[in-house]
C-alpha positions, -999 to +999 in steps of 0.1 A: +218+797+521+206+808+487+196+781+461+183+780+424+153+761+418+137+760+384+145+796+376+139+813+410+165+821+438+151+809+473+161+806+506+170+770+513+141+766+536+117+776+509+128+749+486+108+721+497+102+691+474+067+682+459+051+654+478+046+637+445+080+642+430+094+613+415+129+618+428+116+621+463+094+592+458+114+570+434+149+582+432+140+590+397+166+616+388+204+625+385+230+647+402+261+664+395+286+675+421+309+702+409+340+721+423+339+760+421+372+774+428+393+805+414+362+820+400+353+789+377+339+755+377+364+731+374+362+707+345+326+721+334+327+705+299+331+671+312+304+675+338+281+688+311+289+660+289+281+634+315+250+652+325+237+651+289+248+615+284+229+603+317+199+625+307+196+607+276+201+574+291+173+578+317+150+596+291+150+631+308+152+663+295+184+679+299+184+714+320+213+724+298+190+730+271+174+759+291+203+771+312+239+781+310+255+767+341+287+786+345+273+820+353+244+807+372+270+788+394+290+819+396+261+840+408+252+814+433+286+812+449+285+848+451+251+852+467+262+829+495+297+844+496+316+817+485+348+820+464+357+783+468+323+760+469+308+727+466+279+728+439+251+702+435+228+703+405+199+680+414+175+670+388+144+649+392+121+637+367+091+659+385+060+653+398+037+624+387+010+602+395+014+571+417+033+543+402+065+532+382+055+545+349+070+581+342+042+605+326+051+614+290+046+649+296+063+651+330+083+684+336+117+679+354+127+699+385+164+710+388+176+724+421+213+739+424+229+743+459+261+753+471+282+747+504+317+755+515+343+735+500+359+713+525+400+710+526+406+675+511+424+650+538+460+642+532+451+606+531+419+580+535+416+546+548+392+519+527+374+489+538+361+464+514+323+464+512+301+432+511+279+447+485+288+441+447+280+466+419+265+453+386+279+464+356+243+463+339+232+487+369+220+520+357+226+533+394+265+521+389+269+539+358+254+572+362+250+594+391+213+586+400+193+598+430+191+561+439+222+562+459+214+535+487+239+512+478+267+539+481+252+550+515+252+516+529+284+508+516+298+539+537+280+529+568+294+496+564+329+512+561+326+535+589+316+508+611+347+491+603+368+520+612+373+532+577+368+564+560+352+549+526+342+518+511+362+499+486+334+483+462+339+453+438+316+444+410+296+410+406+327+393+394+350+405+423+368+428+402+379+462+414+354+487+409+361+520+429+353+538+463+318+546+475+324+581+461+353+582+441+372+564+413+401+544+422+438+543+409+473+529+418+509+529+408+530+500+406+561+492+383+561+527+373+528+524+357+493+538+364+462+516+366+424+519+370+392+495+366+374+495+331+340+511+330+328+477+324+337+470+359+305+491+371+325+523+373+312+556+372+328+576+344+342+603+368+355+638+355+387+637+371+393+600+360+388+613+326+413+639+332+440+615+341+431+590+315+433+620+287+465+635+303+484+601+315+493+567+304+466+549+323+462+511+319+426+501+323+416+467+330+400+440+354+416+439+383+415+414+417+417+434+451+453+417+453+466+441+427+466+466+454+489+447+477+523+457+462+512+489+449+536+518+455+506+542+457+469+537+459+446+569+454+411+578+449+398+606+427+365+629+426+355+662+416+357+678+451+389+662+466+410+662+433+432+629+442+438+616+477+462+588+488+448+556+505+468+546+534+450+515+545+427+488+532+409+466+557+431+477+586+465+470+566+489+497+553+490+498+516+513+519+495+548+525+500+550+559+489+540+586+513+528+611+485+507+609+452+525+603+420+543+635+408+526+634+373+493+629+389+498+662+413+509+679+384+482+674+363+456+680+388+477+710+404+477+693+437+506+704+462 
């Protein structure tokens, strides 16, 4: 596969990381996962806005100041023969001397890769993780390269026979899935956790909140018990229904809410 690294088109085997890259050594960096479909990047403006905000929060230069993402991704997909693709932009804080302090003059490194876009499943199962997200954690509120909590939560879920982990915050409020935001429908209304519950501000989440009436708040796991539909969202899958939580069936409806499917263009 061809990748884009700091202005060069390379074979992926030649795009190795520097041994003193802070992203490799410390997880000092960010990433964005984007969906390329029908010749365009879905919700590109929302992804760019989030990347700029996260770069500012981490004190990093934003690559969007030097590159125009849309034509770059289109060319990358074309070079790899993909009309529908999962795109990943990985931004590290660049190389630096040993230690936590980031050099003032560090030069960030930007890598953009692509892969075939997988077909979303009809439904997924969740298992509640023993890990807890902190609302004050940078890693909970931004897509940082320090993703070990999510990795271990997914490992825990798979060991329990589930597809994804359900994560709670340190106050035992619903937060989200290990790689997705969480929604449910009850009594004809849509609900989702507040960002203050250590929630990552997902781009599909933002689209649903902007286009539909969604009640945000602090909710316990018990809120899901009598929901007519529980579903998760992310940039690659769109919206996918949850059929089980901790081995028990949840959601009486066998399909996504009609207004959600219509807004996201889901069949």
